[in-house]
N, C-alpha and C positions, 0 to 999 in steps of 0.2 A: 838180187832177189826182193831185197827191202826197197828199193825205190818199185820195182813192178807192185810190187802189193798196195804200200802210199798211194801211188797211180790209180791201181785199180777201186780202193776204198773212198776216193776223189772221186774221183768219174759215178760211181754206186753212191753217193751220198742220198740224192735227192730219192732213187729205188729203194736206199733204205730208211727213208722216213716213213714207209710204207709199212704198217704195225705187222703185217701178215711176213712180210720180205725181210725186214730185220728183225723180227723174233727170230726167224728161220734161222738166217747168218750167226746170228747170237747165239743160237741152241746147237747149229755146226759148228763153231768156232767152240762149243763147251766141252761137246761130245767128241772131237775130234783133235783135241790138244796134243794127244801123244803124236799123233803123226806129224802133225803141224811143227811140233818141237823138234823132231827128227829130221824133217826137210827143212827145217831152217837152222839147227845147231850140231848137227852130226857130221863126223871128220872125214866121213865117208862120201865119195862122189856122188854125184847126183844120181847114176842108173842105179848103182846101189843102193842109195836112200830109198828110191821108187820103189826100186823090186823088195825092199825090206819092208817096206808102210802095205804096198799089195800083198805081200805075203802073211803078215801081221795085221792088218789094221783094216784093208781096204774089203767092205763088205757093202751091201743095201740098206741095212737097217741104219746103220754108223754114216752113213752117208746121205741118207734120204729120208727113211723111213722116222725112223727117232726125232731130227729134228722138226719135220715135216708135225708130225703129230705133237710136238713140244708148243712147234708154233700154233698151230689149230687150236690148242689146249689155251696158250695164252691170250689167243686172240677171240675165241669164240664163247673157250669153257670159262676162263676165266674172270671173263667181265660179269656171268652168272653168278659164277661164286662168290666175287666180290659184293654184288649186287646184295645174297643172300649173306654176307659178312653183315654189310652196311646195315639190312635191315635186320639183323640179328645183333647190331649194335646199336642200330635207333632203338628198337626196343629196349633194348637192354638200359640204356641213354634215358630214355622215357621212364623206365622203369626204374630207375636210379633217382631221377627227378621227382616223379610220383611218391616214391621211397621219400628221398629228401625234403618234397611238400608235405605230405603227410607227416613226417618226424617235424617238421617244420610246426604245421598248423597241431600236433598235438603239445612243439613249446609252447606254441601261442594258448593254447588252449589251459598248458597247466599253470603258465603264465596268467592269463587272464581267470583260472581257479585262486589262484594264489592271490591274485589283487583283489578278489571278490571277497575272500576271506580274511585281506586284510584288512577289506573294508567292513567287514562283519566286523571284525576285531576293534576297528577304531571306531564303528560304532557302538558295540558295546563297552568299549572303555569309554566312549563321550555319554553314553547311558548311565555307567557309574557315575563318572564324574556328576552329571546332570543329577542323579541321585544322590548323592552326596552331597553335592550345594543343595540342594532341595530340603535334604533332611537338616542340613544345618540349619535353612534357614526357618523350617519349622524350628527348630530348635530356639531359635532366636527371638523369635513370634511367640515361642510359649514361655521363654524369658521375659518378654515385653508383658505379656496380656497375665502373668504374675506379678510381675512390678507394677502393671496397671491394675492389678486387683487389690495388690497393696496400696495404692496410692489412693483408690477409691475405696476402700474401708477405711482411710485415714480422714479422706475428705469429707467420709460418708459421718464418723465419729465426730469433725468440725462441725458438720452440718448439724449433726444433732445437739454437740455443746452450744452454736449458735442460736438453735432456734430454742433451746432452752432459755438461754439468754435473752432472746427478743423476747419469748413468751414474758420472762419476769421481770425484761424491761418494761414490754406491755403491760403487763400487771400494777408495776410502778407506776406508770405514766398515766393507767386510768385511775389508780389509787388517788394520784397527784391531782389528774383533771377533777377526779370526784370531790377529795378536799379543798380542790379550789373551786369547784364549784360550789361545793359546801361552803364554803369561806365565801365565796363572791356571794351566794343566796342569804347568806348571815349579814352580810352587808348589806345586800338591798331589803332586807328584812328590817333592818334598822331606820336603813333609810326612807322605807314606804310608812316605818312609825310616824318617822316627823312629817313624811308626804300628808299623813291624814292630819296632821296637824295643820298645816298649811293651807294659804286661799285656796291653790292650785288644786286640792283635792273637790272643790263644789265645781268646777268646770270638769271633772277629769271624764264623769259619764259623757258628756256631748263629745267632747275630745275624742276621747278614746273611742266610742261608735264611727263616726267621723274618719277619724284617721285608720281605724280598719277597713271601711267599706267605699271611702272614697279617696285614701290618700291626701285628703285635706284636712286643715282644719275648720269647724263650723263658720258659716258667714255672719259675720255680726260680733264675734268674739274680740275681747278687747287683745290690742297689740300688744299690751304689757305682759300680759298673761303670757300667749302667746311666746312671748320672747321666754318668759321665764321657762316654760317648757322646752325650747331648746337651749337655753343656757343650764339648766339641771340634768341635760342629758337624756332627757325623758322621749320627746323626739327627735329624730335626724331630719337633716334635707336629702333629697336623693335626686340628683341633678345628671341625668343621661343625655344621647341625642335628644334634642328635638322632645324632651318631655321631662318634667317638674313634679316630685310630688313629695309628701312627707309619711315617713315611717316610723314606728316603735322601735328603738334602740331595745339593746337586751334587758336591761331597766325598766326601759318600760314597760316590755311582755311580761316582766316579773311582776308591775305594780298591778295590769291590766287584769292578768291573770288570779291575782290575789283578789282586786277588787270584784271582779265576775262572780268569783267563786263564794264572796262574803254578801251576795245578792241573795236572797230567799225569792222565790215567786209563788203565790199563793194560785191554785185553780179557778178560785170564785173570783178573782181580781181580772177585771177588767182591763186591758192594759187601752192606757188614757192616749192622747194624741200628741201628745207631746214627743220628746226626743225617744223616749224607753223603744217604741216601736223597732229601732232599727240597732236593738242588740240580738248578737249572733247567738240566741238561744230559744 
């Protein structure tokens, strides 16, 4: 019996590959496993087995309708059911993925917000640090300004002291210069008295007028008289580029001022044709 069934199953392999037939066979075996078991493994003879099966299990429903219905359901209804299940699974998968994406987006937004807040916190810390550094720099500048102000005050006091000392020094120099000038004038005064007694005094008017107006000695003056004026330091030689002339020294100017101031001129006296016309008054 086993060999018969084995041969039957092998010859029917291609047919069993058909979804409807294969499903029908599997369904038929699954429903009629009891009569199959009795047929294959019962101790009774074959006739008794068949009679027992016909009396207890042989029905149209178990032999055809139920297996065929199951096969139809498996071949026709089950794919639609699986399609519906797949669709539901797909929707649920999409929904889950959307929820996962939303969760990830929410997490990213949360991380982004955290990053923004951390960045703001760092900026705030940096701002406080910059503000602290700025305040520190301001404090240092204030200290420097205070030190500079103290230094300027001290320098101002020193400058004031130097000004006072300079004024005193100028006063001393001025007094010394006045004293020196007075002393020099006193010396010139004594020398002028001696000069009036000398032979040079007789030529002083002519010499003074020519020296003051022309920078030269009068024409025809005695060379010895000329040399005496130079030797005694009353007249000086001046040599410049392409130029040569004579001028009064400080001593000569003093003498000339004394001489001119000592001359009195009357209004009713007409000037003569001599050298007096060249006097600067």
